[in-house]
C-alpha positions as YAML, in Angstrom:
chain: A
units: angstrom
residues:
- id: 1
  name: UNK
  ca: [87.99, 97.82, 95.64]
- id: 2
  name: UNK
  ca: [90.53, 96.11, 97.98]
- id: 3
  name: UNK
  ca: [91.76, 92.41, 97.91]
- id: 4
  name: UNK
  ca: [89.00, 90.93, 100.05]
- id: 5
  name: UNK
  ca: [86.62, 92.13, 96.84]
- id: 6
  name: UNK
  ca: [88.62, 90.31, 94.23]
- id: 7
  name: UNK
  ca: [87.11, 88.22, 91.70]
- id: 8
  name: UNK
  ca: [88.36, 85.98, 88.86]
- id: 9
  name: UNK
  ca: [88.93, 87.99, 85.79]
- id: 10
  name: UNK
  ca: [88.38, 86.80, 82.32]
- id: 11
  name: UNK
  ca: [89.61, 88.85, 79.32]
- id: 12
  name: UNK
  ca: [87.30, 87.07, 76.75]
- id: 13
  name: UNK
  ca: [84.24, 89.30, 77.46]
- id: 14
  name: UNK
  ca: [86.33, 92.31, 76.66]
- id: 15
  name: UNK
  ca: [87.42, 90.66, 73.45]
- id: 16
  name: UNK
  ca: [84.04, 89.64, 72.39]
- id: 17
  name: UNK
  ca: [81.87, 92.21, 69.77]
- id: 18
  name: UNK
  ca: [78.45, 92.81, 71.93]
- id: 19
  name: UNK
  ca: [75.14, 92.31, 70.46]
- id: 20
  name: UNK
  ca: [72.68, 95.10, 69.74]
- id: 21
  name: UNK
  ca: [71.21, 96.12, 73.32]
- id: 22
  name: UNK
  ca: [73.62, 94.11, 75.40]
- id: 23
  name: UNK
  ca: [75.50, 96.08, 78.16]
- id: 24
  name: UNK
  ca: [79.40, 96.67, 77.71]
- id: 25
  name: UNK
  ca: [81.72, 93.93, 79.48]
- id: 26
  name: UNK
  ca: [82.50, 96.08, 82.48]
- id: 27
  name: UNK
  ca: [78.97, 96.81, 83.05]
- id: 28
  name: UNK
  ca: [77.93, 93.15, 82.80]
- id: 29
  name: UNK
  ca: [80.76, 91.71, 84.90]
- id: 30
  name: UNK
  ca: [80.13, 94.13, 87.75]
- id: 31
  name: UNK
  ca: [76.55, 93.36, 87.50]
- id: 32
  name: UNK
  ca: [76.92, 89.69, 87.65]
- id: 33
  name: UNK
  ca: [78.99, 90.48, 91.00]
- id: 34
  name: UNK
  ca: [76.17, 92.69, 92.46]
- id: 35
  name: UNK
  ca: [77.89, 96.03, 91.73]
- id: 36
  name: UNK
  ca: [77.60, 98.75, 89.34]
- id: 37
  name: UNK
  ca: [80.36, 99.21, 86.69]
- id: 38
  name: UNK
  ca: [80.45, 102.36, 84.60]
- id: 39
  name: UNK
  ca: [83.14, 104.45, 82.84]
- id: 40
  name: UNK
  ca: [83.65, 108.02, 81.82]
- id: 41
  name: UNK
  ca: [85.30, 108.92, 78.84]
- id: 42
  name: UNK
  ca: [88.23, 111.72, 79.79]
- id: 43
  name: UNK
  ca: [89.59, 112.41, 76.40]
- id: 44
  name: UNK
  ca: [90.12, 111.53, 72.98]
- id: 45
  name: UNK
  ca: [93.07, 112.49, 71.07]
- id: 46
  name: UNK
  ca: [95.60, 111.80, 68.17]
- id: 47
  name: UNK
  ca: [99.24, 111.76, 69.70]
- id: 48
  name: UNK
  ca: [102.46, 110.42, 69.29]
- id: 49
  name: UNK
  ca: [102.49, 106.99, 70.55]
- id: 50
  name: UNK
  ca: [104.32, 105.50, 73.43]
- id: 51
  name: UNK
  ca: [107.26, 103.35, 72.64]
- id: 52
  name: UNK
  ca: [105.68, 99.98, 73.12]
- id: 53
  name: UNK
  ca: [102.64, 101.13, 71.24]
- id: 54
  name: UNK
  ca: [104.86, 102.48, 68.28]
- id: 55
  name: UNK
  ca: [106.64, 99.22, 68.20]
- id: 56
  name: UNK
  ca: [103.48, 96.99, 68.57]
- id: 57
  name: UNK
  ca: [101.64, 99.02, 65.61]
- id: 58
  name: UNK
  ca: [105.01, 99.08, 63.60]
- id: 59
  name: UNK
  ca: [104.67, 102.65, 62.93]
- id: 60
  name: UNK
  ca: [107.39, 104.88, 61.67]
- id: 61
  name: UNK
  ca: [108.36, 108.10, 63.56]
- id: 62
  name: UNK
  ca: [105.97, 110.71, 63.11]
- id: 63
  name: UNK
  ca: [102.84, 108.61, 62.77]
- id: 64
  name: UNK
  ca: [100.14, 109.05, 64.97]
- id: 65
  name: UNK
  ca: [97.66, 107.16, 67.13]
- id: 66
  name: UNK
  ca: [94.44, 107.76, 68.61]
- id: 67
  name: UNK
  ca: [93.87, 107.39, 72.36]
- id: 68
  name: UNK
  ca: [90.82, 107.25, 74.16]
- id: 69
  name: UNK
  ca: [91.44, 107.81, 77.67]
- id: 70
  name: UNK
  ca: [88.51, 106.61, 80.37]
- id: 71
  name: UNK
  ca: [88.17, 106.56, 84.39]
- id: 72
  name: UNK
  ca: [86.47, 103.08, 85.15]
- id: 73
  name: UNK
  ca: [84.16, 103.21, 88.07]
- id: 74
  name: UNK
  ca: [82.95, 100.48, 90.38]
- id: 75
  name: UNK
  ca: [80.05, 101.63, 92.29]
- id: 76
  name: UNK
  ca: [80.84, 105.36, 91.45]
- id: 77
  name: UNK
  ca: [84.26, 105.04, 92.81]
- id: 78
  name: UNK
  ca: [87.26, 105.00, 90.57]
- id: 79
  name: UNK
  ca: [89.09, 101.73, 90.33]
- id: 80
  name: UNK
  ca: [90.89, 102.11, 87.06]
- id: 81
  name: UNK
  ca: [92.47, 104.15, 84.49]
- id: 82
  name: UNK
  ca: [92.11, 102.97, 80.94]
- id: 83
  name: UNK
  ca: [93.83, 104.19, 77.78]
- id: 84
  name: UNK
  ca: [93.28, 102.33, 74.60]
- id: 85
  name: UNK
  ca: [95.62, 103.16, 71.46]
- id: 86
  name: UNK
  ca: [94.49, 102.61, 67.93]
- id: 87
  name: UNK
  ca: [96.55, 103.22, 64.81]
- id: 88
  name: UNK
  ca: [95.48, 106.57, 63.41]
- id: 89
  name: UNK
  ca: [94.84, 104.89, 59.88]
- id: 90
  name: UNK
  ca: [92.39, 102.52, 61.44]
- id: 91
  name: UNK
  ca: [90.72, 104.91, 63.77]
- id: 92
  name: UNK
  ca: [90.31, 108.41, 61.74]
- id: 93
  name: UNK
  ca: [86.99, 108.97, 60.44]
- id: 94
  name: UNK
  ca: [85.22, 106.60, 62.93]
- id: 95
  name: UNK
  ca: [83.72, 106.95, 66.32]
- id: 96
  name: UNK
  ca: [87.16, 105.70, 67.64]
- id: 97
  name: UNK
  ca: [88.45, 109.42, 66.87]
- id: 98
  name: UNK
  ca: [85.42, 111.06, 68.54]
- id: 99
  name: UNK
  ca: [84.64, 112.21, 71.94]
- id: 100
  name: UNK
  ca: [81.63, 110.22, 72.65]
- id: 101
  name: UNK
  ca: [80.40, 106.74, 73.82]
- id: 102
  name: UNK
  ca: [80.88, 103.86, 71.13]
- id: 103
  name: UNK
  ca: [77.46, 101.70, 71.05]
- id: 104
  name: UNK
  ca: [78.89, 98.05, 71.77]
- id: 105
  name: UNK
  ca: [82.29, 99.38, 72.71]
- id: 106
  name: UNK
  ca: [85.66, 99.59, 70.73]
- id: 107
  name: UNK
  ca: [85.69, 95.92, 70.12]
- id: 108
  name: UNK
  ca: [82.34, 95.78, 68.41]
- id: 109
  name: UNK
  ca: [83.08, 98.87, 66.16]
- id: 110
  name: UNK
  ca: [86.56, 97.44, 65.13]
- id: 111
  name: UNK
  ca: [84.84, 93.96, 64.37]
- id: 112
  name: UNK
  ca: [82.44, 95.95, 62.21]
- id: 113
  name: UNK
  ca: [85.44, 97.42, 60.39]
- id: 114
  name: UNK
  ca: [86.84, 94.46, 59.52]
- id: 115
  name: UNK
  ca: [89.23, 93.91, 62.54]
- id: 116
  name: UNK
  ca: [87.56, 91.27, 64.60]
- id: 117
  name: UNK
  ca: [89.95, 90.49, 67.87]
- id: 118
  name: UNK
  ca: [92.13, 87.42, 68.18]
- id: 119
  name: UNK
  ca: [91.23, 85.34, 70.80]
- id: 120
  name: UNK
  ca: [94.29, 85.39, 72.89]
- id: 121
  name: UNK
  ca: [96.21, 88.42, 73.18]
- id: 122
  name: UNK
  ca: [99.39, 89.34, 74.75]
- id: 123
  name: UNK
  ca: [98.68, 90.74, 78.19]
- id: 124
  name: UNK
  ca: [101.58, 92.31, 80.24]
- id: 125
  name: UNK
  ca: [101.21, 92.69, 83.93]
- id: 126
  name: UNK
  ca: [103.58, 95.44, 85.82]
- id: 127
  name: UNK
  ca: [103.55, 97.18, 89.30]
- id: 128
  name: UNK
  ca: [104.30, 100.61, 89.74]
- id: 129
  name: UNK
  ca: [104.21, 103.65, 92.45]
- id: 130
  name: UNK
  ca: [101.03, 105.74, 91.13]
- id: 131
  name: UNK
  ca: [101.98, 109.04, 89.44]
- id: 132
  name: UNK
  ca: [100.78, 112.38, 91.23]
- id: 133
  name: UNK
  ca: [98.03, 112.34, 88.37]
- id: 134
  name: UNK
  ca: [97.10, 108.78, 88.87]
- id: 135
  name: UNK
  ca: [96.77, 109.35, 92.39]
- id: 136
  name: UNK
  ca: [94.57, 112.45, 91.94]
- id: 137
  name: UNK
  ca: [92.13, 110.58, 89.26]
- id: 138
  name: UNK
  ca: [92.02, 107.45, 91.22]
- id: 139
  name: UNK
  ca: [91.91, 109.05, 94.87]
- id: 140
  name: UNK
  ca: [94.90, 107.35, 96.02]
- id: 141
  name: UNK
  ca: [97.62, 108.65, 98.73]
- id: 142
  name: UNK
  ca: [101.13, 109.31, 97.29]
- id: 143
  name: UNK
  ca: [103.21, 106.32, 97.35]
- id: 144
  name: UNK
  ca: [100.39, 103.89, 96.66]
- id: 145
  name: UNK
  ca: [101.17, 100.91, 94.29]
- id: 146
  name: UNK
  ca: [99.18, 100.09, 91.22]
- id: 147
  name: UNK
  ca: [99.05, 97.54, 88.66]
- id: 148
  name: UNK
  ca: [99.40, 98.17, 85.02]
- id: 149
  name: UNK
  ca: [97.91, 95.38, 82.78]
- id: 150
  name: UNK
  ca: [98.82, 96.23, 78.88]
- id: 151
  name: UNK
  ca: [96.99, 94.30, 76.65]
- id: 152
  name: UNK
  ca: [98.26, 93.91, 72.72]
- id: 153
  name: UNK
  ca: [95.62, 92.98, 70.41]
- id: 154
  name: UNK
  ca: [95.60, 91.90, 67.10]
- id: 155
  name: UNK
  ca: [92.73, 90.88, 64.67]
- id: 156
  name: UNK
  ca: [92.04, 87.50, 63.63]
- id: 157
  name: UNK
  ca: [93.98, 88.39, 60.31]
- id: 158
  name: UNK
  ca: [96.98, 89.36, 62.50]
- id: 159
  name: UNK
  ca: [96.95, 93.02, 62.06]
- id: 160
  name: UNK
  ca: [97.56, 94.96, 65.40]
- id: 161
  name: UNK
  ca: [94.41, 96.79, 66.04]
- id: 162
  name: UNK
  ca: [94.46, 97.90, 69.62]
- id: 163
  name: UNK
  ca: [96.91, 98.52, 72.82]
- id: 164
  name: UNK
  ca: [95.37, 99.18, 76.15]
- id: 165
  name: UNK
  ca: [97.19, 100.40, 79.22]
- id: 166
  name: UNK
  ca: [94.86, 99.85, 82.11]
- id: 167
  name: UNK
  ca: [96.04, 101.26, 85.78]
- id: 168
  name: UNK
  ca: [94.56, 99.45, 88.43]
- id: 169
  name: UNK
  ca: [94.03, 99.81, 92.12]
- id: 170
  name: UNK
  ca: [92.40, 96.44, 92.66]
- id: 171
  name: UNK
  ca: [93.63, 93.09, 93.12]
- id: 172
  name: UNK
  ca: [93.91, 91.20, 89.84]
- id: 173
  name: UNK
  ca: [93.40, 87.20, 89.65]
- id: 174
  name: UNK
  ca: [93.56, 85.31, 86.27]
- id: 175
  name: UNK
  ca: [93.09, 81.87, 85.35]
- id: 176
  name: UNK
  ca: [96.27, 80.52, 83.36]
- id: 177
  name: UNK
  ca: [95.58, 79.04, 79.80]
- id: 178
  name: UNK
  ca: [97.24, 76.20, 78.54]
- id: 179
  name: UNK
  ca: [98.74, 76.66, 75.40]
- id: 180
  name: UNK
  ca: [100.03, 74.10, 73.15]
- id: 181
  name: UNK
  ca: [103.75, 73.72, 72.54]
...
């Protein structure tokens, strides 16, 4: 997707549990714009978390997380790598820790487990030069810049439940929310 194909992004559908039979948020967003949005699950692992993930989940050294790694496609072309991290204590024994699609998505499963997502998670956006493995997965030339959106989500009860790191090749446009002071 190039800058001419940009559309206004909205995180809310990605934080809203899906109803039975409802398509996932990415498929629905792409379809609303005349495209086909799909994703491919690349791996599910229990790992030592990156520093920012460990800090957000308030984990001790040695505590693990489950990561679900996905390739996001638009009309069959890769546009994003998405790694979603969950505390192992939450994910173990659930579909989050299994290789396979989750009906309704992770947000729906987390809500069913008692971890409904907060409405306004913290999102951090950074730019970087794509790594060799990112270039390979996303079909990019070496030296190509990417956007990295990291979303830190807590449940409505304040429990840290998900960190998603999305490496994007596309233009990102968001509408600012007015916050009370």
